[in-house]
N, C-alpha and C positions, 0 to 999 in steps of 0.2 A: 806162342803158347799162351792160351788164356788162363788167367788166374782167377776165373770165376768158378763157382760150384757147378757141377759136382767135381770134387777134387780127385786127382790121380796121385800116385805116390810122388811123381815128379813135381806136380804143382803144389802139393802140400809141403814138400821139402823146401820149395822156393819161397812159399809164404813164411816159413820158419826163418829162412835166411834173411829175408827182407825185414823181419821183425826185430832185428838186432841193431837198428839205427839209434842214434843218440841225440838227434836234434828234435826237440818237442814239436816245433812247427812243421817239420817234415813227417814225423811219426803220426801226427793227428790226421794227416791226409789219407791215411789207410783206414780210417774209421768213419762210420756214418755220423751225420751231425748230432744225432741223439744217442750215440753209443752208450751202452750201460757198462760201467766198470765196477768190479770189486777187486780191491787190492788189500789183502789181509783183512783188517777191520774197517777199511774205508770203502764207502759206496758213493759213486757219483755218476753224473750223466752229462754228455755233451762235450764238444770241442774245447770251449774255454776251461772247463774244469779239468779236462785231460792235460792240457798244456800247463795249467797251474800246478797240478799234481806232479808232472814230470820235472818241471823246473825246480820245485821244492825237493823232490827225491834226489835229483842229481846235484843239488847244492849240498846235500848231506852226504851223499855217497861218492867219495873222491877215489881216484885211481881205480875206477870201476872196470872190471874185466868180466864179461858175460859170455856164457855158453848156453845155447838152447839146442835141444834135440827133439825131433819129431817122436812122439810117443805113439799116437794112433790118429787115424782120421776116418771120417765117413761123411759122405755127401757134402754138407756145408759146414761141418765141424772139424776142428783140429785140436788135439791135445799135445802139449809139449812139456817136457821136463827141462828144468834149467838149474844152473849153478852160477853164482857170480861172487866175486871177492871184491871187497872195497875197504877203504878207510873211512871210518865214521867221524865226520867233521863235528858232530854234536856230542861225541864221546871220546875226546882227547886223541882223535885220529887212530883209534884202535882198529886193527884188522879184524874183519868179520867175513864170514861166507854165508850167503843166503842160498837156500835150495828149496825147490818146490815144483808145483805143477800149475799150468795155465790151461784153461779151456776157452777156446775161441769159437764163436758162431758168426757166420758170414751171411750177408744178404745176397740176393741173386746177381748183383753187380761185382761181387768180390770184395766189398767193404766190410770190415768187422763191425758187427752190431752189438756184440756182447763179449766181454773179456772178464773171466773170473780167475783170480789168482789166489793161491794159498801157498804159504811159505814159512820157513823157519830160518832164524839166524843163529849162527854159531860163532863164538869168540875164537879167534885163531891164535894159538900160542899163549904162553903165560902172560896174563894181563893184556892180551891183544897185540903182542909184539910181532905177529905174523908167522910165527913158526908153524910149519905144516901147510903153507900155502901151496895149492896145486898149480896156480897160474903164475907164480913168481918168475919175473924176468921175461914173460911172454908179451907179445903184442896182441891186440884184439884179433888179428888174423891167424894167430898161432894157437889159440885156446882149444880149437877143435882137434889139434894134434895130440892132446893128452888123452890117454885111454883111462876112462873113469869106470872102475869095476867095483865089485862087492868089497874089495879090500879098502876102498875109500870110505866105506860107511862103517 
């Protein structure tokens, strides 16, 4: 199955699954050399900047559990919604949940050439003690088993 545009439901879902890797040097291979990124208020371009950003991000976000879901797709574009929980190493290891949307644009070879992310963080529990975690006790392979519905919002 080709993971090049135009995407089908199956190939778009496969792209979402692949995007849940946690090795910056592996992740960067999915992007064009001059890929443009927006992550919250940070804007940067290219493989070295992506690797540096991911290394810094994952140094801060410990015990990271991520879930991404396909939101929509069209030709060479995919949108995902995501949720992840982590302990913030820069904030006394307080538990937080990040949730938001990513919009991805791919070149003709199936490499991501633009990634735009918008997200919000929420402190979990009193003073970040983790109360109310959705993914507590789960492995990365189990986060998709949780039904996330309107009651979670």
